[in-house]
C-alpha positions in Angstrom: -1.2 2.8 -10.5 1.1 1.9 -7.6 -0.4 0.7 -4.3 -0.2 3.3 -1.5 2.2 2.7 1.4 0.9 1.1 4.6 0.9 3.2 7.7 -0.7 3.7 11.1 -4.1 5.4 10.9 -4.1 9.2 11.1 -5.7 10.2 14.3 -3.2 13.0 15.2 -5.8 15.7 15.4 -8.6 13.9 17.2 -7.5 14.8 20.7 -9.4 17.9 21.9 -7.0 18.3 24.9 -3.8 18.3 22.8 -2.3 21.8 22.1 -2.5 23.0 18.6 1.0 23.8 17.3 2.3 24.6 13.8 2.3 21.6 11.6 5.6 19.9 11.1 6.8 16.7 9.4 8.0 15.0 12.6 8.1 11.4 13.7 4.4 11.4 14.5 3.4 12.6 11.0 5.9 10.2 9.4 4.2 7.3 11.2 0.8 8.1 9.7 1.8 10.0 6.6 0.6 7.5 3.9 -2.9 7.3 5.5 -2.9 11.1 6.0 -2.1 12.0 2.4 -4.5 9.3 1.0 -7.4 10.7 3.0 -6.5 14.4 2.6 -5.3 14.9 -1.0 -7.9 13.9 -3.7 -6.3 12.0 -6.5 -3.0 11.5 -4.7 -2.5 7.9 -5.9 -3.1 8.9 -9.5 -0.8 11.9 -9.2 2.0 9.7 -7.9 1.5 7.1 -10.6 1.3 9.6 -13.4 4.5 11.3 -12.1 6.3 8.0 -12.6 4.9 7.6 -16.1 6.0 11.2 -17.0 9.4 10.4 -15.6 9.7 7.4 -18.0 9.1 9.8 -20.9 11.3 12.6 -19.7 14.3 11.1 -17.9 17.4 10.6 -20.0 20.2 8.1 -19.5 23.2 9.6 -17.7 21.2 12.3 -16.0 19.5 12.7 -12.6 15.9 12.9 -11.4 15.3 14.8 -8.1 12.4 14.4 -5.8 12.5 17.5 -3.6 10.5 17.2 -0.4 10.3 13.5 -1.0 8.6 12.6 2.4 8.4 8.8 2.5 9.3 8.5 -1.2 6.1 7.6 -3.1 7.2 9.6 -6.1 10.8 8.5 -5.7 9.8 4.9 -5.9 7.4 5.6 -8.8 10.4 7.0 -10.7 12.6 4.1 -9.8 10.1 1.7 -11.3 10.0 3.7 -14.6 13.3 5.3 -15.5 16.4 3.7 -17.1 18.9 2.1 -14.9 21.5 4.7 -15.8 19.4 7.5 -14.3 20.5 8.6 -10.8 17.6 9.4 -8.4 18.1 12.0 -5.6 15.5 12.1 -2.9 15.6 15.2 -0.6 13.7 16.0 2.6 14.6 18.1 5.6 12.7 15.9 8.0 15.0 13.2 9.5 11.9 11.0 10.3 10.9 11.0 6.6 14.4 10.1 5.4 14.6 7.4 8.0 11.2 6.0 7.0 12.1 6.1 3.3 15.4 4.3 4.0 13.4 1.5 5.7 11.0 1.3 2.8 13.9 0.9 0.3 15.6 -1.8 2.2 14.3 -4.7 0.0 13.6 -2.7 -3.1 15.5 -3.9 -6.2 17.6 -1.1 -7.7 17.4 1.1 -4.6 21.1 1.6 -4.6 20.5 4.1 -7.4 18.7 6.4 -5.0 20.7 9.0 -3.0 19.0 10.1 0.1 19.7 13.6 1.4 18.4 15.1 4.6 18.5 18.8 3.9 16.4 21.8 3.1 15.5 21.6 -0.6 16.8 25.2 -1.0 20.2 24.1 0.0 20.6 21.3 -2.6 22.4 22.1 -5.8 20.5 20.7 -8.8 23.0 19.2 -11.3 22.6 17.5 -14.7 18.9 16.8 -14.1 16.4 15.8 -16.7 13.5 15.9 -14.2 12.9 17.6 -10.9 9.7 16.9 -8.9 8.2 19.3 -6.3 5.2 17.4 -5.1 3.2 19.4 -2.6 6.5 21.0 -1.4 6.7 24.5 -2.7 3.7 25.5 -0.6 5.8 25.0 2.5 8.6 27.3 1.3 8.2 31.0 2.4 6.6 32.8 -0.6 9.4 35.3 -0.9 11.9 32.5 -1.5 9.9 30.4 -4.0 11.2 32.1 -7.2 14.8 31.7 -6.1 14.2 28.0 -5.6 12.6 27.6 -9.1 15.5 29.5 -10.6 18.0 27.2 -9.1 16.1 24.2 -10.4 15.9 25.7 -13.8 19.6 26.3 -13.8 20.3 22.6 -13.0 18.1 21.1 -15.7 19.6 19.9 -19.0 18.1 21.3 -22.2 14.8 19.6 -22.7 14.5 18.8 -19.0 11.4 19.5 -17.0 10.0 20.4 -13.6 6.9 18.6 -12.2 5.1 20.9 -9.8 2.1 19.8 -7.8 0.4 22.2 -5.3 -2.7 23.0 -3.4 -4.0 26.2 -5.0 -5.7 29.3 -3.7 -8.7 30.3 -5.9 -8.9 34.0 -6.4 -12.7 34.1 -6.9 -14.2 34.1 -3.4 -17.3 32.1 -4.3 -15.5 29.4 -6.2 -12.7 29.2 -3.6 -15.2 28.7 -0.8 -17.0 26.0 -2.9 -13.8 24.1 -3.6 -12.7 24.4 0.1 -16.1 23.1 1.2 -15.9 20.2 -1.2 -12.4 19.3 -0.1 -13.6 19.2 3.5 -16.5 16.9 2.3 -13.8 14.7 0.8 -12.1 14.5 4.2 -15.3 13.7 6.0 -16.1 11.0 3.4 -12.6 9.5 4.3 -13.5 9.3 8.0 -12.0 12.5 9.4 -14.0 14.1 12.2 -15.1 17.7 12.4 -12.6 18.1 15.2 -9.7 16.7 13.2 -10.5 18.8 10.2 -10.7 22.0 12.2 -7.5 21.3 14.3 -5.4 20.4 11.3 -6.6 23.5 9.5 -5.4 25.5 12.4 -2.1 23.7 12.5 -1.4 24.4 8.8 -2.3 28.0 9.0 0.7 30.1 8.0 2.7 26.9 7.5 1.1 25.8 4.2 0.6 29.0 2.1 -1.0 28.3 -1.2 -0.7 30.4 -4.4 -3.2 30.9 -7.2 -2.8 29.2 -10.6 -2.0 32.6 -12.1 0.8 33.2 -9.5 2.3 29.8 -10.1 2.4 30.1 -13.9 3.7 33.7 -13.8 6.5 32.6 -11.4 7.4 29.6 -13.6 7.8 31.9 -16.5 9.9 34.4 -14.4 12.1 31.5 -13.4 12.9 30.8 -17.1 10.7 27.9 -18.1 9.6 28.3 -21.7 6.5 26.1 -21.8 4.1 25.3 -18.9 1.2 22.8 -19.1 -1.4 22.0 -16.5 -1.8 18.2 -16.7 -3.7 17.3 -13.5 -6.4 18.8 -11.3 -8.5 17.3 -8.5 -10.5 19.8 -6.6 -8.0 22.4 -5.3 -4.9 20.4 -6.2 -3.1 21.1 -9.5 0.0 19.8 -11.2 2.0 21.4 -14.0 5.0 20.3 -16.2 7.4 23.1 -17.0 9.9 22.7 -19.7 13.4 24.2 -20.3 
């Protein structure tokens, strides 16, 4: 599996005097993002590495692979290592700090000229001649009423036999099991050095910004978008990934 990117330590939510504002992917988050995601998302390194291996199986010469909501490009670079040289890679994020950080990280990477960086909302990007599209922890930040439209646009831009990789934090419908998974996820963060203050403040910052759906909602929506076969291939606590085929 690939090594995680280096970054500053994530201590953004440790200041009790700082105002709590809605979470956004600004320059401060970009600076600490690799540390943040490693300590916050169980199984993240495996999820990224396996996404690259799936890309190797799915990507077709002469097509494109899209990483929508690419952040600092962990999945983008995993795909670059695995797919044929004739595959174009498109990395999209609406946060200028993330695109700038990814551009810096690609400066000395062999083959990086194959990657097109786009700073735009993922909803505004037209998917064309794609054999693979990745939405890695991205759909959850799109307003729920616009999620089906985004998936329909992705489906329309995939070649026959192409696929969507979707990874999301999920909402568990059963109150008891949902509370248990949430508590265990917070234990995971504590075990990775986050303070009670940081956990609580980040939870408040993400409220109404990150809106998770249930497994059932995701799978029904993928079917409604026109995907003909959907397989869950990864889960770690309350994080799940699917592959959806055309």
